[in-house]
C-alpha positions in Angstrom: 0.0 0.0 0.0 2.9 2.3 0.7 4.1 2.0 -2.9 0.6 2.6 -4.3 0.2 5.8 -2.2 3.7 7.0 -3.3 2.7 6.3 -7.0 -0.5 8.3 -6.7 1.3 11.2 -5.0 3.9 11.3 -7.8 1.1 11.1 -10.4 -0.6 14.1 -8.7 2.7 16.0 -8.5 3.3 15.5 -12.3 -0.3 16.8 -12.9 0.5 19.9 -10.9 4.0 20.6 -12.2 4.1 19.1 -15.7 6.3 18.9 -17.6 8.5 17.9 -14.7 11.9 16.1 -14.5 13.0 13.2 -12.3 15.3 15.6 -10.4 12.5 18.0 -9.6 10.3 15.2 -8.3 13.2 13.8 -6.3 13.7 17.2 -4.6 9.9 17.5 -4.0 9.5 14.2 -2.3 13.0 13.7 -0.8 13.1 10.2 -2.3 16.0 8.4 -4.0 16.2 9.2 -7.7 16.1 5.5 -8.6 12.7 5.1 -6.7 11.2 8.1 -8.5 12.5 6.9 -11.9 11.1 3.4 -11.3 7.7 4.8 -10.3 7.6 7.0 -13.4 8.4 4.1 -15.7 5.7 1.9 -14.1 3.1 4.7 -14.5 4.3 5.2 -18.1 3.9 1.5 -18.9 0.4 1.7 -17.5 -0.4 4.7 -19.7 -0.8 7.1 -16.8 2.3 9.2 -17.7 4.2 9.9 -20.8 7.5 11.6 -21.8 7.1 15.2 -23.1 7.4 15.2 -26.9 9.8 18.2 -27.0 11.9 17.2 -24.0 11.9 13.5 -23.2 13.6 14.1 -19.8 10.3 15.7 -18.6 7.1 13.9 -17.7 3.5 14.7 -18.2 0.0 13.2 -17.8 -0.7 10.4 -20.2 -3.7 9.2 -22.2 -5.1 6.9 -19.5 -5.8 9.9 -17.3 -7.6 11.6 -20.2 -9.8 8.5 -20.7 -10.8 8.3 -17.0 -11.3 12.0 -16.5 -14.5 12.3 -18.6 -16.1 9.5 -16.6 -15.4 11.4 -13.4 -16.7 14.6 -14.9 -20.0 13.0 -15.8 -20.9 13.2 -12.1 -19.8 16.7 -11.9 -21.7 20.0 -11.7 -20.4 21.0 -15.1 -21.8 17.9 -16.7 -25.2 18.4 -15.0 -25.3 22.1 -16.0 -24.5 21.4 -19.6 -26.6 18.4 -20.5 -30.0 20.0 -21.0 -28.8 23.1 -22.8 -26.8 20.8 -25.2 -29.8 18.8 -26.0 -31.8 21.9 -26.7 -29.1 23.1 -29.0 -29.0 19.8 -30.8 -32.8 19.9 -31.3 -32.6 23.4 -32.7 -29.9 22.6 -35.3 -29.9 18.8 -35.7 -26.1 18.7 -35.6 -23.8 17.1 -33.1 -23.0 19.0 -29.9 -19.8 18.5 -28.0 -18.7 19.7 -24.5 -14.9 19.8 -24.1 -12.6 20.8 -21.2 -9.0 22.1 -21.4 -6.3 19.7 -20.3 -4.0 22.5 -19.0 -2.3 23.8 -22.2 -2.0 20.4 -23.7 -5.3 20.3 -25.6 -9.1 19.9 -25.3 -10.8 16.7 -24.1 -14.3 15.7 -25.1 -16.4 15.0 -22.0 -19.9 14.8 -23.4 -21.6 14.6 -26.8 -25.2 14.8 -28.0 -25.7 13.2 -31.4 -27.9 14.4 -34.3 -29.9 12.0 -36.5 -28.2 12.8 -39.9 -26.8 9.7 -41.6 -23.6 11.7 -42.3 -22.4 13.5 -39.1 -19.2 14.3 -37.2 -18.1 12.0 -34.4 -15.6 12.5 -31.5 -15.6 9.8 -28.8 -15.7 10.7 -25.2 -12.1 11.2 -24.1 -10.9 12.2 -27.5 -8.2 14.9 -27.3 -7.6 17.7 -29.8 -5.1 20.6 -30.2 -6.0 24.0 -28.8 -4.7 26.0 -31.8 -6.5 24.0 -34.5 -10.1 23.6 -33.1 -13.0 25.9 -32.4 -13.3 24.7 -28.8 -9.6 25.3 -28.3 -9.8 28.8 -29.7 -12.8 29.6 -27.5 -10.7 28.7 -24.5 -7.5 30.3 -25.6 -9.2 33.6 -26.3 -10.1 33.9 -22.6 -6.9 32.7 -21.0 -4.6 35.1 -19.0 -1.9 36.8 -21.1 0.8 34.8 -19.3 -0.8 31.5 -20.3 -1.3 32.6 -23.9 2.3 33.7 -24.1 3.5 30.3 -22.8 1.3 28.5 -25.3 2.2 30.7 -28.3 5.9 30.1 -27.6 5.5 26.4 -28.3 5.2 24.6 -31.6 1.9 25.1 -33.5 1.6 21.9 -35.5 0.0 22.1 -39.0 -2.8 19.6 -39.8 -3.9 21.1 -43.1 -3.8 24.3 -45.2 -6.3 26.0 -43.0 -4.4 25.4 -39.7 -3.1 28.5 -38.1 0.6 27.9 -37.3 1.9 31.4 -37.0 1.7 32.8 -33.4 0.9 36.3 -34.6 -2.0 35.1 -36.8 -3.2 33.0 -33.9 -3.3 36.0 -31.5 -5.2 38.0 -34.1 -7.7 35.3 -34.6 -8.2 34.9 -30.8 -8.9 38.7 -30.6 -11.6 38.2 -33.2 -13.0 35.2 -31.2 -13.2 37.2 -28.0 -14.8 40.2 -29.7 -17.6 38.2 -31.4 -18.0 35.6 -28.6 -17.5 32.4 -30.6 -14.8 30.6 -32.6 -15.0 28.9 -36.0 -13.1 25.9 -37.3 -13.3 25.4 -41.0 -11.2 22.3 -41.8 -8.4 23.5 -39.5 -7.9 20.2 -37.7 -9.8 17.3 -39.5 -10.5 17.7 -43.2 -14.2 17.9 -43.9 -15.1 18.7 -40.2 -16.2 22.2 -39.1 -17.3 23.6 -35.8 -18.6 26.7 -34.0 -17.7 26.9 -30.3 -18.2 29.3 -27.3 -16.6 29.2 -23.9 -18.2 28.3 -20.6 -16.7 30.7 -18.0 -16.5 30.7 -14.2 -17.4 33.7 -12.1 -13.9 35.3 -12.7 -14.1 34.8 -16.5 -11.8 31.8 -16.6 -12.8 29.2 -19.2 -13.9 26.0 -17.7 -15.0 24.3 -20.9 -16.3 25.0 -24.5 -19.5 23.9 -26.1 -19.4 23.4 -29.8 -21.7 22.5 -32.7 -19.8 20.2 -35.0 -20.9 19.4 -38.6 -19.6 18.1 -41.9 -18.1 20.6 -44.4 -20.9 19.7 -46.8 -23.4 21.3 -44.5 -21.3 24.3 -43.5 -22.7 27.6 -44.7 -20.7 30.8 -44.0 -23.9 32.8 -44.3 -25.3 31.0 -41.2 -22.4 31.8 -39.0 -24.1 34.8 -37.1 -27.1 32.5 -36.4 -25.1 29.5 -35.3 -22.7 31.7 -33.3 -25.6 33.3 -31.4 -27.2 29.9 -30.6 -23.9 28.5 -29.4 -23.0 31.5 -27.3 -26.5 31.5 -25.8 -26.0 27.9 -24.9 -22.6 28.5 -23.4 -24.1 31.4 -21.4 -26.9 29.2 -20.1 -24.4 26.6 -19.0 -22.3 29.3 -17.2 -25.5 30.5 -15.4 -26.5 27.0 -14.4 -23.1 26.0 -13.1 -22.6 26.6 -9.4 -20.2 29.4 -8.6 
């Protein structure tokens, strides 16, 4: 039991300080380096931790945590506050609605979905992760982050997924200003080809983004002329979730 408790505490420490080195964790816990290294490797093998892509000497939360997190959130106040508004938005548009939460600055994770009845529709499984800079949900969150967090994010690598992906930090900042001004973000083939979305942030009482709600649809049904209407419906839904969520 002692080793299990130690593993959980190291897992929690990585979540708080990621990306973090073995040396930093050793100092934090006062444990032998070999013990910390062995625990990290065990958690890595189980999928709970992974090496940072840009610096493999640093550790961060792995995919297993992202898969478990949505199940935990389904009992949360956010899930409860969002469910009915999402269903009403789906009924109004007959398109798929997603609720996603930020995984620090690593990406967005889908925690709930309400499906439409079109034969051709978009699909993201619960627990799916996507990049912040290439999705409408990600832009909706980034646009409301503190300047220091945005600076940290923009200093990283903005991977390209297609011709429409914004990979220049200056262009991304300009787009995020537009998102904040109009209240919603638009993804037109920026991440997955043929998949579009319009998203708005769910904010806490201090204006910090807790999540993003998005209407997702195939490119074949995307009409630029409907953006003001879709944006209003999505932002109204996000505002309702914000109002229903306990402060």
